[in-house]
C-alpha positions in Angstrom: 12.5 -38.0 -52.0 15.7 -39.1 -53.8 18.9 -37.0 -53.0 20.1 -34.9 -55.8 23.3 -35.8 -57.7 26.2 -33.7 -56.1 28.5 -32.3 -58.4 32.0 -30.5 -58.0 33.2 -28.6 -60.8 37.1 -28.2 -61.4 38.2 -25.9 -64.2 40.8 -23.1 -64.3 38.5 -20.9 -66.2 35.7 -19.2 -64.3 33.5 -18.6 -67.1 33.5 -22.4 -67.9 32.8 -23.1 -64.4 29.9 -20.6 -64.3 28.5 -22.1 -67.4 28.5 -25.5 -65.9 27.0 -24.5 -62.8 24.2 -22.9 -64.4 23.4 -26.0 -66.4 23.9 -28.3 -63.5 21.9 -26.1 -61.1 19.2 -25.7 -63.6 18.8 -29.3 -64.0 16.3 -31.2 -61.9 17.7 -33.6 -59.5 21.3 -32.2 -59.6 23.2 -29.5 -57.5 26.7 -28.1 -57.7 28.1 -28.4 -54.3 31.6 -26.5 -55.0 34.0 -25.0 -57.7 37.7 -25.3 -58.0 40.2 -23.5 -60.1 43.1 -26.0 -59.6 43.5 -29.6 -58.8 44.7 -29.1 -55.3 41.4 -27.3 -54.3 39.4 -29.9 -56.2 40.9 -32.5 -53.9 40.4 -30.6 -50.7 36.5 -29.8 -51.8 36.1 -33.5 -52.8 37.1 -34.5 -49.4 34.8 -31.8 -47.7 31.7 -32.0 -49.8 31.7 -35.7 -50.8 30.3 -35.1 -54.5 29.0 -38.0 -56.5 30.8 -36.6 -59.6 33.8 -34.3 -60.2 33.9 -32.5 -63.7 37.7 -32.4 -63.9 39.4 -30.3 -66.3 43.0 -31.7 -67.2 45.1 -28.6 -67.5 44.9 -26.5 -64.5 47.7 -24.4 -62.6 49.6 -26.3 -59.8 48.1 -29.6 -59.2 46.7 -30.5 -62.6 43.5 -32.7 -63.2 45.5 -35.8 -63.7 47.1 -35.6 -60.3 44.0 -34.7 -58.8 42.2 -37.6 -60.3 45.2 -40.0 -58.6 44.5 -38.4 -55.4 40.8 -38.9 -55.4 40.7 -42.5 -56.7 43.6 -43.7 -54.2 41.7 -41.9 -51.1 39.7 -44.7 -49.4 37.4 -42.1 -48.0 36.2 -41.0 -51.6 35.4 -44.5 -53.2 32.0 -43.2 -54.0 33.3 -40.2 -55.9 33.4 -40.5 -59.6 35.8 -38.2 -61.6 34.6 -37.4 -65.0 37.3 -35.9 -67.2 36.5 -32.9 -69.6 39.0 -33.2 -72.7 39.5 -32.5 -76.3 40.1 -35.0 -79.1 43.8 -33.9 -79.1 44.7 -35.0 -75.6 44.9 -38.5 -76.1 47.8 -39.1 -73.7 46.1 -37.3 -70.8 42.9 -39.4 -71.3 44.9 -42.4 -71.2 46.6 -41.6 -67.9 43.4 -40.5 -66.4 41.6 -43.9 -67.0 44.5 -45.5 -65.5 44.4 -43.3 -62.6 40.8 -44.2 -62.0 38.7 -41.7 -63.9 35.0 -42.9 -64.6 35.2 -41.9 -68.1 35.8 -38.6 -70.2 33.6 -36.2 -72.2 34.6 -33.8 -74.9 34.5 -30.3 -73.7 32.1 -28.9 -76.5 29.6 -31.8 -76.0 26.1 -30.9 -76.0 24.5 -29.8 -72.8 22.1 -33.0 -72.6 25.1 -35.3 -73.2 26.9 -33.8 -70.2 23.8 -34.0 -68.0 23.5 -37.7 -69.3 27.0 -38.4 -68.7 26.9 -37.1 -65.0 24.0 -39.6 -64.4 25.7 -42.6 -66.1 28.8 -42.2 -63.9 26.9 -41.6 -60.6 25.2 -44.9 -61.3 28.8 -46.6 -61.3 28.9 -47.1 -65.2 31.9 -45.9 -67.3 31.2 -43.1 -69.8 33.6 -44.0 -72.8 32.8 -42.1 -76.0 33.0 -45.0 -78.8 34.7 -43.1 -81.4 37.7 -41.7 -79.1 37.7 -45.1 -77.1 38.5 -47.2 -80.2 41.7 -45.0 -80.5 42.6 -44.9 -77.1 42.3 -48.5 -76.2 44.5 -49.5 -79.1 47.0 -47.5 -77.8 46.4 -48.4 -74.2 47.3 -52.3 -74.8 51.1 -51.1 -74.9 51.1 -48.9 -71.8 51.7 -49.6 -68.2 49.5 -47.0 -66.7 47.5 -49.5 -65.0 49.4 -52.4 -63.1 49.8 -55.7 -64.8 47.9 -58.6 -63.0 49.5 -61.9 -62.6 47.9 -65.1 -64.2 46.6 -66.4 -61.0 44.4 -63.5 -60.5 43.0 -63.6 -64.0 42.4 -67.4 -63.5 39.9 -66.4 -60.7 37.5 -65.0 -63.4 34.8 -67.5 -64.2 34.0 -68.2 -67.9 30.8 -66.0 -67.5 32.7 -63.1 -65.9 35.4 -63.0 -68.6 32.5 -63.1 -71.2 31.0 -59.9 -69.3 34.2 -58.2 -68.9 34.6 -58.5 -72.7 31.0 -57.1 -73.2 31.9 -54.2 -70.9 35.1 -53.5 -72.9 33.0 -53.2 -76.0 31.0 -50.4 -74.3 27.9 -52.3 -73.4 26.0 -51.0 -70.2 24.5 -53.5 -67.6 21.2 -53.2 -69.4 23.0 -54.0 -72.7 24.5 -57.0 -71.3 21.4 -58.3 -69.6 19.6 -58.2 -72.8 22.6 -59.7 -74.9 22.9 -62.6 -72.4 19.2 -63.0 -71.6 19.8 -62.4 -67.8 18.4 -59.9 -65.4 19.9 -56.6 -64.9 20.8 -57.4 -61.3 22.6 -60.4 -62.3 24.8 -58.6 -64.8 25.5 -56.0 -62.5 26.6 -58.5 -59.8 28.9 -60.2 -62.5 30.6 -57.0 -63.2 30.8 -56.1 -59.7 32.5 -59.4 -59.0 34.9 -59.0 -61.8 36.0 -55.6 -60.7 36.7 -56.9 -57.2 38.8 -59.8 -58.4 40.7 -57.6 -60.9 41.1 -54.6 -58.4 39.4 -52.5 -60.9 38.4 -48.9 -59.1 35.3 -48.5 -61.5 34.1 -49.8 -65.2 36.7 -47.6 -66.8 39.7 -49.4 -65.1 37.9 -52.7 -65.9 37.9 -51.8 -69.6 41.6 -50.8 -69.4 42.5 -54.1 -67.7 40.5 -56.1 -70.3 42.5 -54.9 -73.2 45.8 -54.8 -71.3 45.4 -58.3 -70.6 44.1 -59.6 -73.5 40.6 -60.6 -72.2 39.7 -58.8 -75.3 41.4 -58.4 -78.4 42.4 -54.7 -79.0 40.6 -52.8 -81.7 42.3 -51.5 -84.9 43.8 -48.5 -84.2 42.9 -46.7 -87.6 39.7 -44.5 -87.4 
């Protein structure tokens, strides 16, 4: 029997946490393993419960969601914990920092319940959850930021031609399945290429791979206008 997806909820509003708990606990194959009202508690509970996904609010008292994301992403014991940021359209700066910190992606807080559950499954599977409309604006700004360390040319040169091609497709929002279809290769081969590129570039996850792709001009940045 497949183990349920373990979810930790971090939000300073009890009513919001309660709503997410009901939604997740009522979904087959998912279970809430804890709730946190601030970032410090979220990090502690992540270490105690080892969830698959942390639903992380940004604005929380004390240690905020960005700092908590940094701590979780930097902890070698939590490499299998994926942080899914909950945000709003007017928090671009926070989302940029969160992706650079190692968040697996972001969702708008008023997203439909089915989309939230789908998003949890996506990041559990190791894929980035990047809303195309919002990502276009964010990535255009990321290219002039330094939230993700710059790589030297020797590191970039380690990528094969195929890996550069696949990183470009990841940066345009394609999943492993989409990449396999586009390049007429197997899903397993696409996944292997993505994993190798992430390892070579030191990307914590696909979201950071996207950031790196644009920052280092492996892909041309999009037009920042909507």
